[in-house]
N, C-alpha and C positions, 0 to 999 in steps of 0.2 A: 504493500500500500504506500509506504513512504517513497519508494522509488517511483511509483506511478505519479504521486503528487509532485515530486521534484521534477519529473519530466514534463508534466503539464504546466508547471510554473515557468520552466525554461521556454516551453513552446509559447506560453502566453506572452512572454517578453519578446520573443522573436516575431510573433504576430503583430504586436504593438509597434515593433521596429519597422516592419514592412508597411504597416498602416501609416506610420508617420512619414515614411519616405514617399508613399503614393500621394498622400495629401499635400506634402510639401512640394513635390514635383508638379502636381496638378495646379496648385496656386501660382507656382513660379512661371508656368507657361500661359496662365490665364491672361486674357487681354486687359489692358488698363494699368495705370501706374499709381500705386498707393502713395508714392511720394508727392505726386501732383495733388491728390486729394487732401493730404495732410497739410501741404503748403498753402492751399487755398487757391481760388480762381484768380486772384490778383497778383500771385507770386510770379517773379521773374524766373528765367532759366537758371540763374545763379542761385536763387533761393531754393528752387527745386533740387538742384545738385547738392546743396548743403544738407537739405532734409534727407535726401537719398543716402548721403554719406553717414549722417547721424543714425539712420536706421539700419545701416549695414547692407543696404540694398545694392551698393556699388561693387560688392565682392562677388567672386564667382559662385556658381550654384553649390558646389560641393563644400566650399568654405562656409557658406551660409547654413547649409544643412548640418555640418559638424558643430558649428556654434550652437545651433538649435538643440542638438542632442546633448551637448555638454551642459546646457542650461536645464534640460529635462532631468538630468541625473540629480540635480539639487532642487528639483521641484520648482524651478524658476520658469514659469510659462511665458515670461516676457511681459511687455506693457502694451496696452491697447493703443493703436494709432490715433483713434478718435477721442477717447476719454482720458488718455495718459494715465490710466490707473492700472495697478498690477492685475493681470488677467486671473491669476489664482484667486485673489480676493473676490473678484466679481463673479467668478464661477461658484465659489462657496456660498455667496449670498443667494444665488439663483437656483443652485442645485436642489436644495430642500423642496422648493415648489414643484420641480419636475418629478422628483422622487415621490412626493406626496400624491401627485396626480397619477403616476404610474402604479404605485402600490395600491391606491384606492381602486383603480381600474382592474388590476389583477385580482384583488380580493373579490370584486363584483363578478369578474369572469369565472373565478373558481366556484363561488357560491351559487351561481346560476348555471354555468355551462356544464360542470361535471354532473350535478343531479339531473339536468335535462338529458345528458347523454345516456346516463344509466336508465332513466325512465323510458326513453325511446327504444332502448334495447329490450327492456322487459315488456314493453307494449308494441313489439314489432308488428308492422303492417296494420296497426290500428289507428284510430283517429288521432290520438295523442302523438303517435309517431309521425304521422303525415304532417300534422300542424307544426310540430317542433322542427322537423327536417326542412320544411318549406321556409320556416322562420330563420333557420340557420343559413340557408342560401341567400335570403334577403339581407341578413346581417353581414355576410361576407361581401356582398355586392355594393352596399350603400357606402359612399365616401363619408368619413367621419366629419369633414367640414360641413357637408350638406346636412347630415343628421344633427350636428351641433347647432347649426343655424335654425333648423326647424324646432328643436327643443327650446332654444332660447326664445324664439318668437312665441311659442305656446305658453311656456311656464314663466317667462320673465315679462314679456310685453303684454300678452293677453290676460293671463291669469294672475300675474304679479306674485307668484308664490316663492320664486327663487331668484337670487341675484343673477344678473346677465353676464357677469364677468368678474375678474379679479380673484386673488387668492392671498389671504393674509393669515389663515389659521390652518392647523393640521386637521386631517379629515375625521379624526376621532373626537373632536370637540363639536358641540352643537352648531356653532357658527361655521366651522370648517366643513362640516357635513353638508350644510346648505350650499356652500361655495363650490364644493367639489362634485356634487351629485350629477349635475348636467354634463360637465366635461368628462367625467368618468364614464357615464353612459355612452356618450358619443365616441370616446376613445376605445372602450372595451367591447363594443358590439361585435366587431370581427373576431375578437379573441373568444368571446362567448360562443359564437358560432363554431369556431375551430374546436373548442373543448367539447361541444355537443357532438359534432361529427366524429371526432377521434374517440371520445368516450363511448359512443354507440358502437363503433366498429370494434373497439377493444373488448367491450363487454360481451358482444355477440360471439367473438372468437373464444373467449374464456368459457362462456356458458355451453359451448359445444365440445369442451374438453372432456377427456375420459374421467378425470378425477371429479368433475362436477356430476357426471352421471353416476359415479360410484357413491358420492355423497347423497344423491337423491335415493339411490337404492338402499342406503342404510337408514333411510327414514328421517334424515335431518330436516329441521324446519327450514322453510324457504328463506327466512330472515338470516339464519345462520349461514346458509349456502351463499347467499348474495353478499352479506356483510363481511364474513370472515374469509371465505375461500375464493370467491370470484373477484370481489372488489380489489383486493390487495394486488392480485396479478394484473388486473386491468389498469392499475395506476401507473405502471412503468411507462407506457407510451404517453400518458397524460403528463407525467413529470418531465419527459423529454420536451413535450409541447410547451410546458411551463417556461423552460429556459429560453426557447426560441421566441415565445410570445412576449416575454418580459423585455427582451431586446427590441422587439417590434413596437412595444408600447413606448419605449424611450424614443424611438424614431418617430412614431405617430404623434407623440406629444408636441413635436415641433409645429405641426399644423394646428392641433387643438389649442395650443397656447395662443396662437395667433387669433383664432376665432373668439376665444373667451378672455383675451387680453390678460394672460397670466405671465408674470415676470419670471419665466424659467429660462433654462439654458437654450431651449428651442428658440424662444424669442431673441435671446442674445445672439444666437448663431445666425438667424435670418438678418438681423441688423448688421452684423459683421460682414456678411456676404454682400449686402447692398452697399456698404461703405468700403468694400475691399480691405477690410481690416484683417489682413492675413494671419497675424499671430493669434487672434481670437478664434478664427475658423479652425486653424490647426489644433489648438489646444482643446476646443470644445469637441471636435470630432474625436480626438484621441481619448478624452474623458468618457465619452459615450461608448467607444469601442472597448475601453478597459472594463467598464461596468458590464458590458455584454459578455465579454470573455470570462470574467470572474463569475458571473451568474451561471454560465454553462459549466464551469469547473465544479461549482458547488452542487449543481444538478447531478453531474456524473458521480460525485461522492455520495450523494443521497440515495443512489440506486442500491447501495449496500444495506441501507437501513430498511428499504422496502423489501428487498429480496436478499437474505444472507447468503444465498447460493452464488451470488455474483462476487467474483474476486478479481482484484486488479493485481497484475504482476509487474 
């Protein structure tokens, strides 16, 4: 197990290194000159050259990249071109809002999607199965920004039950719950649908297994068969989906934050792209990638808890 964890951690750093190079190279060849934007529209060529030199943009590509990696080792993500503030501090201010939204969305997806998937498997080809399966297809198809706009119009503008945007409290507080419920529904709809479809497929496969038929022949109660024997084995593909979906929620939060005016790292990233604030874009993408990779590592290790037969060499 220790060797496996060590290998995964090394692989994680290699993936982050590759991600940093791809992002850095993509922004390097992107059109536009950040030095011109920082200097301002009234700046002269001499002023722009001075700004370019102060930002290190006059150095060769590999030199700039090596300087960037050197700073990353000390957790120095650089300074924003537009705000002149340390990027790490600005990310730490906004990251809790994004994690708050992503965690609330994931909890909602788990509480709704997994029971719905189990129910559709137990009620195969019946009305409940057909309704929930159709609903999952709609949930995967509808864009979260469209659903968010519809929810905002109904519950904020028409009914005036919930706030239309902003996030200042965590979702487990009364005020925070009201703030997060609409963006969480908009963001988690596709994840709920994925859990429903994967849970249905996994449960149907397990229910057709030999050991389930043996348990039925022994006269065990249906609740015991489903809750003890079937559900635990059906959880493995759902746990895999959990890791993938959480990373997707972090990415989807970029759009949802724009719709509901949430000051998260998604909003921070969009503003940085519009302003060609390259250090912010690089650092934000790297932070999101690191969280995605770390979550998938934790998911792999959690397999051993669900099924002790799984061993890592």
